[in-house]
ROBA-265075 format. One record per residue (C-alpha): residue in three letters; x, y negated, z. Coordinates in steps of 0.2 Angstrom, whole numbers, plus 2048, in hexadecimal, padded with zeros to 3 digits. Each point is the difference from the previous one (the first is absolute). Layout:
BEGIN
ALAXYZ/...
***
This chain:
BEGIN
MET6E4D9D549/GLN80380F7F6/VAL8017F67F0/VAL80C7F3808/ALA80B80E806/ALA7FF8087EF/ILE8057F07F8/SER80E7FD80D/THR8078117FC/ALA7FF7FE7ED/VAL8097F0800/PRO813800801/GLU8077FA811/PRO8087F07FA/MET7F07FB7F7/HIS7F680580F/THR80A7F480B/LEU7FE7F27F4/LEU7EE8037FE/VAL7FD800813/LEU80A7F1804/GLY7F97F77F0/CYS7EE803805/THR8037FB812/ALA8097F07FA/ALA7F27FC7F4/GLY7F380380D/ALA8097F480C/LEU8017F37F3/LEU7EE8027FC/VAL7FB7FD812/THR80B7F0801/LEU7F97FA7F0/VAL7EE802807/THR8047F7810/GLY8097F27F6/ARG7F17FD7F6/ILE7F580080F/THR80B7F3809/ALA8017F67F0/ARG7ED7FF7FF/LEU7FF7FB812/ALA80E7F37FE/ARG7F67F67F3/SER7F47FB80D/GLU8057EF807/SER7F8804811/GLN80B80F803/PRO8137FA7FD/PHE80680E80B/TRP7FE80D7F2/GLY80B7F57F4/ARG80E7FF80D/LEU7FE813804/ARG8028047ED/ARG80F7F57FE/ARG809806810/CYS7FC813800/HIS7FC8067EF/ARG8128057FB/PRO805807811/TRP7EF80A801/THR8038077EF/VAL812806804/THR7FA807811/LEU7F180A7F9/LEU80B8067F1/SER80E80680C/VAL7F480880D/ALA7F78097F2/LEU80F8077F8/LEU807805811/ALA7F080A804/ALA8008087EF/GLN812805800/PRO7FE811808/SER7F38057F3/ALA80C7FB7F2/GLY8098107FF/LEU8117F9804/ARG80C80C80A/GLY811800807/GLU80B7F1800/PRO7F67F67F3/ALA7F180180B/GLY80A7F980F/GLY8077F27F6/VAL7EF7FA7F9/ARG7F8801811/HIS80E7F6808/LEU7FE7F37F3/LEU7EE7FF802/VAL8017FF813/VAL80C7F17FF/THR7F57F87F3/THR7F180280A/ILE8087F8810/ALA8067F17F6/ALA7EF7FE7F8/VAL7F7801810/SER80C7F3808/TRP7FD7F57F1/LEU7ED802802/ALA8017FD813/THR80A7F07FD/ALA7F37FA7F3/VAL7F280380C/LEU8087F680E/PHE8047F27F4/LEU7EE8007FA/VAL7FA7FF812/GLU80C7F2804/ASP7FA7F67F0/ALA7EE802806/ALA8057F8811/LEU80A7F27F8/ARG7F17FB7F5/HIS7F77FB810/VAL80F7F5805/ARG7FE7EE7FA/VAL8107F6800/ASP7F97F27F4/VAL7F87F680F/THR8087F280A/ASP80180A811/ASN8078107F9/ARG80C80580E/ARG7F780F806/ALA7FD8067ED/ARG8137FE7FD/LYS80480A80F/VAL7F580E7FA/GLN8067FF7EE/THR812801806/GLN7FD80F80C/LEU7F68097F2/THR80E7FD7F4/ALA80D80780C/LEU7F580F804/ARG7FE8047EE/ARG8138017FE/LEU80280A810/THR7F380D7FB/ALA8088027EF/VAL811803808/LEU7F880D80D/VAL7F78097F2/THR80F8017F6/LEU80B80680F/VAL7F380E804/ALA7FF8057ED/ALA8138017FF/SER80180A810/ALA7F380C7F9/ILE8098027EF/PHE811803809/MET7F880E80A/THR7FC8097F0/PHE8128037FD/ASP80980C80A/ALA8107F6801/LEU7F77F0805/ARG7F380780C/THR80A7FB80F/TYR8017EE7FB/GLY7ED8007FC/ALA7FC807811/SER80B7F4809/ILE7F87F17F7/LEU7EF806805/ALA804803812/SER7FF7F280C/ALA811803806/GLY8078007EF/VAL7F87EF7FC/ALA8077F9810/GLY8118067FC/VAL8007F97EE/ILE7FA7EF807/ALA80D80080E/GLY80E8047F3/LEU7FA7F37F4/ALA7FA7F280C/ALA8107F77FE/GLN7FF7FF7ED/THR7FB7F07F8/THR7F18077F6/LEU7F880880F/ALA8037F180B/ASN7F77F57F3/VAL7F280C800/PHE7FE7FF813/ALA8017ED7FF/GLY7F38007F3/LEU7F480A80B/GLN8047F480E/LEU7FC7F17F6/VAL7EF8077FA/PHE7F980880F/THR8067F280C/ASP7F77F37F5/ALA8107F67FF/LEU7FF7FD7EE/ARG7F28027F3/ILE7FE7FF7ED/ASP7FD7EE7FB/ASP8077F9810/VAL8097EF7FE/VAL812802807/VAL8107F6800/VAL80F80C7FD/GLU8127FB7FC/GLU7FB7EE800/GLU7F38047F2/TRP7ED7FE801/GLY7F580D7F8/ARG7F280D801/VAL802813804/GLU7FC8087EF/GLU804812804/LEU804809810/THR8068127FE/LEU80880C80D/THR8117FB7FB/TYR8007EE7F9/VAL7F67F0800/VAL7FD7F57F0/VAL7FE7ED803/ASN7F87F67F2/LEU8097EF802/TRP7F87EF7FC/ASP8097FF7EF/GLU7FB8127FB/ARG810808804/ARG80081080A/LEU80A80380F/VAL802813804/LEU805803812/PRO802811809/ALA7F380480D/THR80E7FF80E/TYR8037EE7FC/PHE7EF7FB808/THR80380B810/THR8127F9803/THR7FF7EE7FA/PRO7F47F2806/PHE7F57FA7F2/GLN7F17F4800/ASN7EF8077FD/TRP7F47F17FD/THR7F080B7FF/ARG80480C80E/SER7F07FB80A/GLU7F77F57F4/SER8037F77EF/ARG7FD7EF806/VAL8107F57FF/ILE8057EE806/GLY80A7F77F4/ALA80C7F2805/VAL8067F07F6/VAL80E7F6807/PHE8047EE7FB/TYR80F7F6805/LEU7FA7EE800/ASP8067EF806/HIS7FD7FA812/SER7F47F37FA/THR7F380D7F9/PRO7EE7FC805/ILE7FC811808/PRO7EE7FD804/GLU7FD7FB7EE/LEU80A80F7FA/ARG7F680B80B/ALA7EF7FA7FA/GLU8068027EE/ALA806812804/GLN7EF804808/ARG7F77F97F1/ILE80980B7F3/ILE80181080A/GLU7ED7FF804/LYS7FB7FE7EE/ASN80C80E7FA/PRO7F78117FC/LEU810809805/TRP7FE7FB812/ASP7F780D80B/ARG7F77F380B/ARG80980680F/ASP8107F6805/TRP80A7F17FB/THR80B7F4808/LEU80D7F27FD/GLN80E7FD80C/VAL8117F7802/VAL80A80F805/ASP8127F8800/THR8097F07FE/THR8127FD7FA/GLU80B7F07FE/ARG7FA7FE7EE/SER7EE807800/ILE7F1808809/VAL7FB8127FC/VAL7ED8027FD/ARG7F88117FE/VAL7EF8047F9/LEU7F8810804/ALA7F18077F7/SER7F8812801/ALA7FB80A7F1/ALA7F78117FD/ASP8108087F9/SER8127FD7FC/ALA7FD7FC7EE/SER7F37F3805/ALA80C7F980D/TRP80E7FD7F3/ASP7F47F77F4/LEU7F97F680E/ARG8117FB806/CYS8057FA7EF/ASP7F07F67FE/VAL8027F7811/ARG8137FD7FC/GLU7FC7F87EF/HIS7F27F6805/LEU8087F8810/LEU8107FC7F6/GLY7F67F77F3/TRP7F67F780D/LEU80F7FA80A/ARG8097FB7EF/ASP7F07F57FB/ASN7FB7F9811/HIS80F80180C/PRO8108017F5/ASN80A7F980F/SER7FC810809/LEU80B80B7F5/PRO811803807/ARG80C7F27FD/LEU8107F8806/ARG8007EE806/THR80D7F37FE/GLU8017EE808/ARG80D7F2801/ALA80A7FE810/GLY8087F0806/PRO8137FF806/ASP7FA803812/GLY7F68107FB/SER7EF7F8801/ALA7F48037F2/ASP8007F37F3/SER7F18007F3/GLY80A7F47F5/GLY8118077FF/SER8017FC7EE/ASP8087EF801/GLY812807802/SER8027FA812/GLY80A80F804/GLY7F280C805/SER8028127FC/ALA7F380D7FA/ARG7FA80C80D/LEU7F68107FC/VAL7F380380D/VAL7FA812803/GLY7F580180F/GLU80B7FA80E/ASP8118037F7/LEU80A7F17F8/PHE80D8037F3/ASP80B7F17FD/HIS8038027ED/ALA80D7F2800/GLN80B80980D/VAL7FE8107F8/ALA8067F87EF/ARG80F7F9809/ARG805810807/
***
């Protein structure tokens, strides 16, 4: 100790300050280098992926935090006096607060990453997994905002002129006042809407939705906006308040299973039993059908045609779309090849002078052509004279 004291008194004060701070910084960097080598060695083991993620997430914030804390602890021994000492100490305090908040955020992200690795969304029934993924993603952003808010408040309190604002932010009454004053603002309203969507499970990442008459999947769900990946790879970006104020379709709210519908407009002479048998045959051999439900029904009729609807269930919306296309293409081809008269058409027949049907009518005996559509008769000759 006497030798150190003698060296300290022999070295000029500026050199003494630089020597103390330099040795402290070198020691802190040496510690971070050693810990970095240890985690890098542990990260090479494939059975321990945690260490690799720890190194990627926390190495830099850990280095800055340790360096700032070490310099802050060594500053009183550096020999600085008066106003320079106060300025350096204040700078180190602010740096330490920022570094600790950075490290805390990195640790929180590391924990959330570890939790997300246990969530499997690449399975057929992934509704619960998508719910957990959505909530963890929102929680990550919320914790980052809270840590940043606390760090900013602590930094404000280190300045005499801003100490009142820092204390008001940290106090519960101050937070309530800030929220009450800004609740009407669009940004904070979107934040509240995003939290409502996440924690009420109204919307999840990878949900299939229909918004603004567009079909797509929820690609990103933040606290302020939602990104929907449309079927043609366009992105529709909507504010979070849209989903709390506007009705929208969520096809995977309770399960991913979807029933697809194919509608045909056919002639009244269509053989429905044969059409139903053919629909059953092609649906049952199609791998996209989930082996649950299918049906073919005549759901409506008009003066010109009947409306036939085929329903078939599929495991998800993408499979349902492809299944509908397959059924539509096959049944149209089958009708064209086997029952061409079943396709929608207009009938014409010859009518005699007294209005009775005349299958001849081509002998020039004064008959006029009538267009027969269901039960309606349109006298072409009379229309022409008018």
